[in-house]
Wavefront OBJ file of the C-alpha trace (Angstrom):
o trace
v 59.098 96.909 69.352
v 62.882 96.646 69.652
v 65.388 94.942 71.918
v 69.088 95.774 71.687
v 71.424 93.537 73.627
v 74.478 95.405 72.322
v 73.194 98.810 73.443
v 71.207 97.563 76.459
v 67.778 99.030 75.804
v 64.220 97.996 75.017
v 61.479 99.975 73.287
v 57.871 98.872 73.747
v 54.310 100.156 73.625
v 52.986 101.548 76.905
v 50.301 98.855 77.062
v 52.806 95.987 76.973
v 52.311 93.678 79.937
v 55.372 93.466 82.157
v 55.221 89.647 82.206
v 55.429 89.598 78.414
v 58.275 92.112 78.398
v 60.253 90.184 81.012
v 59.966 86.961 78.990
v 61.190 88.742 75.874
v 64.147 90.290 77.686
v 65.102 86.955 79.224
v 65.592 85.537 75.721
v 68.496 87.976 75.335
v 69.662 87.546 78.946
v 68.620 91.098 79.802
v 66.760 92.483 82.806
v 64.579 95.523 83.500
v 65.107 95.570 87.291
v 61.637 96.772 88.322
v 59.160 93.950 88.980
v 55.694 95.389 88.462
v 52.217 93.898 88.085
v 50.760 95.771 85.170
v 51.967 97.484 82.009
v 55.186 99.213 81.059
v 53.348 102.540 80.896
v 52.009 101.930 84.387
v 55.520 101.250 85.684
v 56.747 104.593 84.357
v 53.665 106.542 85.438
v 53.743 105.224 89.004
v 57.573 105.314 89.322
v 57.460 103.156 92.426
v 60.600 101.558 93.910
v 61.036 97.788 93.894
v 63.119 94.922 95.225
v 66.327 96.176 93.586
v 65.972 99.904 94.256
v 68.818 100.191 96.767
v 71.079 99.537 93.753
v 69.178 100.825 90.722
v 66.931 103.536 92.187
v 63.548 104.298 90.627
v 62.162 103.430 87.156
v 62.673 107.073 86.126
v 66.442 106.502 86.409
v 66.283 103.855 83.639
v 63.832 105.681 81.362
v 65.757 106.889 78.293
v 62.952 108.336 76.212
v 59.280 108.143 75.340
v 56.560 109.039 72.874
v 53.756 110.766 74.750
v 50.488 112.651 74.360
v 49.980 116.039 76.042
v 46.770 117.701 77.195
v 46.654 119.468 73.818
v 46.385 116.072 72.102
v 49.855 116.558 70.618
v 52.095 113.538 70.070
v 55.600 114.323 71.323
v 58.806 112.310 70.970
v 61.158 113.096 73.830
v 64.491 111.564 74.793
v 66.519 108.935 72.977
v 67.993 105.458 73.265
v 71.236 106.157 75.087
v 72.021 107.351 78.595
v 74.125 110.210 77.149
v 71.196 111.780 75.299
v 70.783 115.351 76.587
v 69.086 117.368 73.841
v 66.191 119.532 75.063
v 64.055 119.293 78.163
v 63.632 115.885 79.796
v 59.863 115.863 79.466
v 59.759 112.067 79.420
v 61.270 111.971 82.904
v 59.016 114.755 84.227
v 55.957 112.629 83.456
v 57.278 109.667 85.425
v 55.515 109.413 88.766
v 52.737 111.891 87.932
v 50.109 109.218 87.119
v 49.121 110.749 83.788
v 48.695 114.245 85.239
v 51.115 115.883 82.779
v 50.812 113.523 79.814
v 50.195 109.952 78.755
v 52.896 107.540 77.645
v 52.392 105.847 74.274
v 55.725 104.056 73.900
v 58.813 103.965 76.089
v 62.517 103.159 75.877
v 64.199 101.774 78.986
v 67.809 100.973 79.725
v 68.373 97.329 80.681
v 70.944 95.350 82.669
v 72.587 91.980 81.979
v 70.538 89.257 83.630
v 72.371 88.075 86.802
v 73.340 84.432 87.133
v 71.695 84.168 90.518
v 69.457 86.187 92.833
v 69.432 85.505 96.561
v 66.747 86.756 98.948
v 67.296 86.349 102.675
v 66.643 87.895 106.057
v 69.497 89.098 108.225
v 70.053 90.575 111.665
v 72.167 93.471 112.853
v 72.800 96.885 111.344
v 71.703 97.076 107.685
v 74.661 99.366 106.963
v 77.032 96.434 107.523
v 75.606 94.789 104.389
v 76.469 97.702 102.100
v 80.021 96.497 101.467
v 78.488 93.456 99.756
v 76.651 95.709 97.261
v 73.064 94.525 97.808
v 70.620 95.185 95.000
v 67.911 95.737 97.556
v 67.358 96.203 101.299
v 63.788 96.070 102.581
v 62.460 96.626 106.074
v 59.150 94.899 106.830
v 57.724 96.975 109.670
v 54.809 94.603 110.377
v 57.268 91.723 110.915
v 60.213 93.771 112.195
v 62.351 91.972 109.674
v 65.238 92.997 107.406
v 65.389 91.505 103.911
v 68.446 91.631 101.672
v 68.456 90.985 97.927
v 71.783 90.074 96.336
v 72.417 89.399 92.654
v 75.343 88.739 90.363
v 77.598 85.820 89.581
v 76.658 82.528 91.238
v 79.908 82.246 93.202
v 79.682 85.812 94.499
v 76.087 85.522 95.630
v 76.726 82.263 97.449
v 79.804 83.725 99.134
v 77.814 86.734 100.373
v 75.013 84.488 101.603
v 77.452 82.474 103.698
v 79.230 85.521 105.138
v 75.980 87.225 106.154
v 74.354 83.982 107.295
v 71.221 84.816 105.337
v 68.030 82.945 106.140
v 66.206 81.956 102.961
v 63.146 84.070 102.212
v 60.800 84.533 99.291
v 60.352 87.984 97.784
v 57.829 89.821 99.999
v 54.654 91.385 98.645
v 55.218 95.067 97.944
v 51.652 95.968 97.002
v 49.433 96.523 100.030
v 45.933 95.043 99.988
v 44.436 97.540 102.460
v 41.982 100.233 101.256
v 44.202 103.133 102.329
v 47.884 103.164 101.360
v 50.240 106.035 102.158
v 53.758 106.691 100.911
v 56.449 108.506 102.870
v 59.342 110.450 101.327
v 61.984 110.918 104.027
v 65.756 111.269 104.343
v 67.554 108.281 102.829
v 68.619 105.788 105.448
v 65.870 106.731 107.919
v 63.092 104.717 106.264
v 62.918 101.996 108.933
v 63.163 104.447 111.833
v 60.323 106.627 110.549
v 58.166 103.679 109.547
v 58.549 101.960 112.922
v 57.624 105.127 114.803
v 54.181 105.011 113.174
v 53.533 101.338 114.099
v 51.602 100.496 110.904
v 49.512 97.349 110.480
v 51.545 96.753 107.302
v 54.552 98.618 106.024
v 57.652 98.231 103.888
v 60.648 100.531 103.721
v 62.784 100.624 100.563
v 66.044 101.337 102.351
v 68.344 103.762 100.573
v 65.605 105.302 98.412
v 63.946 107.509 101.024
v 60.576 105.876 100.312
v 58.270 103.728 102.461
v 54.752 102.399 101.948
v 52.275 101.656 104.758
v 48.666 100.831 105.544
v 47.052 103.328 107.888
v 43.727 104.994 108.610
v 45.465 108.036 110.072
v 44.742 111.227 108.162
v 47.388 112.731 105.930
v 47.316 115.933 108.017
v 48.153 113.981 111.180
v 50.925 112.036 109.451
v 52.444 115.197 108.002
v 52.670 116.667 111.490
v 54.778 113.673 112.588
v 56.989 112.998 109.579
v 59.913 115.164 108.502
v 59.351 114.699 104.807
v 56.474 114.312 102.359
v 53.363 112.209 102.837
v 51.692 111.048 99.617
v 48.368 109.210 99.514
v 48.797 106.272 97.115
v 45.313 104.848 97.542
v 42.162 106.119 99.250
v 40.292 109.400 99.481
v 42.326 112.479 100.346
v 41.986 116.240 100.204
v 45.509 116.592 98.842
v 47.233 113.499 97.454
v 50.710 114.926 96.977
v 50.977 117.023 100.110
v 52.756 119.898 98.388
v 52.460 122.242 95.419
v 55.561 122.587 93.276
v 56.077 125.734 91.167
v 58.021 123.634 88.645
v 55.258 121.047 88.325
v 52.660 123.793 88.008
v 54.692 125.425 85.224
v 54.846 122.081 83.419
v 51.104 121.616 83.894
v 50.403 125.001 82.342
v 52.714 124.169 79.420
v 51.485 120.636 78.715
v 47.874 120.630 79.939
v 46.613 124.179 80.621
v 42.929 123.213 80.452
v 43.272 120.408 83.018
v 42.135 117.730 80.567
v 44.363 115.046 82.111
v 43.398 113.597 85.522
v 40.595 116.155 86.027
v 39.636 116.756 89.638
v 42.345 114.465 91.011
v 45.431 116.656 91.510
v 44.242 120.237 91.834
v 47.374 121.702 93.404
v 47.873 124.163 90.535
v 44.290 125.137 89.763
v 42.723 128.404 90.946
v 40.196 128.038 93.788
v 37.219 128.220 91.397
v 38.472 125.081 89.573
v 39.682 123.068 92.547
v 37.791 120.015 93.761
v 37.047 119.198 97.384
v 37.105 115.499 98.280
l 1 2 3 4 5 6 7 8 9 10 11 12 13 14 15 16 17 18 19 20 21 22 23 24 25 26 27 28 29 30 31 32 33 34 35 36 37 38 39 40 41 42 43 44 45 46 47 48 49 50 51 52 53 54 55 56 57 58 59 60 61 62 63 64 65 66 67 68 69 70 71 72 73 74 75 76 77 78 79 80 81 82 83 84 85 86 87 88 89 90 91 92 93 94 95 96 97 98 99 100 101 102 103 104 105 106 107 108 109 110 111 112 113 114 115 116 117 118 119 120 121 122 123 124 125 126 127 128 129 130 131 132 133 134 135 136 137 138 139 140 141 142 143 144 145 146 147 148 149 150 151 152 153 154 155 156 157 158 159 160 161 162 163 164 165 166 167 168 169 170 171 172 173 174 175 176 177 178 179 180 181 182 183 184 185 186 187 188 189 190 191 192 193 194 195 196 197 198 199 200 201 202 203 204 205 206 207 208 209 210 211 212 213 214 215 216 217 218 219 220 221 222 223 224 225 226 227 228 229 230 231 232 233 234 235 236 237 238 239 240 241 242 243 244 245 246 247 248 249 250 251 252 253 254 255 256 257 258 259 260 261 262 263 264 265 266 267 268 269 270 271 272 273 274 275 276 277 278 279 280 281
């Protein structure tokens, strides 16, 4: 709908395919640093980390505003087009990561970055903390390969200098979406992603170092995992009795305000419903 190179933002319909959006941004040498297979609305609703998240964080951090539909069927415009916008409640950010449970995105405005001259992906050995002085855009730990991956971006000369100093071994960007039927996410203390992930010995797993988030394939129940992990265990894919693993008073207050009748995602996230309305999986 609108691309502003001067003000570094893009506004698009929620159903816009990410491939289409990335091509359009590239014409203006801009970048939305969250590779995602799907739509822009899906990116915001899932709020999953990506290759560059050690530097840029989660999609929610770049979401400036949105037009959304609540459980009442009301169309709400929330947020703005600048990072300094602070009028009213940040409803557009509250929806991010809730998978349509609080509301549905119709159009979104994201902050963008200048497109880097070069991106380098390579594996490295040693302590991942030693790479931080080179300002990596991403650090990934592949638990199933016991491999560290660094992602560096910026000017061509800088990236090549870093590659030489760290003696990076060329790698392609790893697959971040698991193909297994049951996928679990872990929210732990930042910097402990690899340690926690390795202790579970998953058949497949990736840690987004610096974000506190990891994703793994496992058949172990969420109750068993929660007894082992000092953090939150969230079921991304597969049947579960409680996907989120916690009930937040703030989220429940938002649910009552935006969707009191439970119209959105019925029977999926019942953390806030009274026992008579809750669903057993």
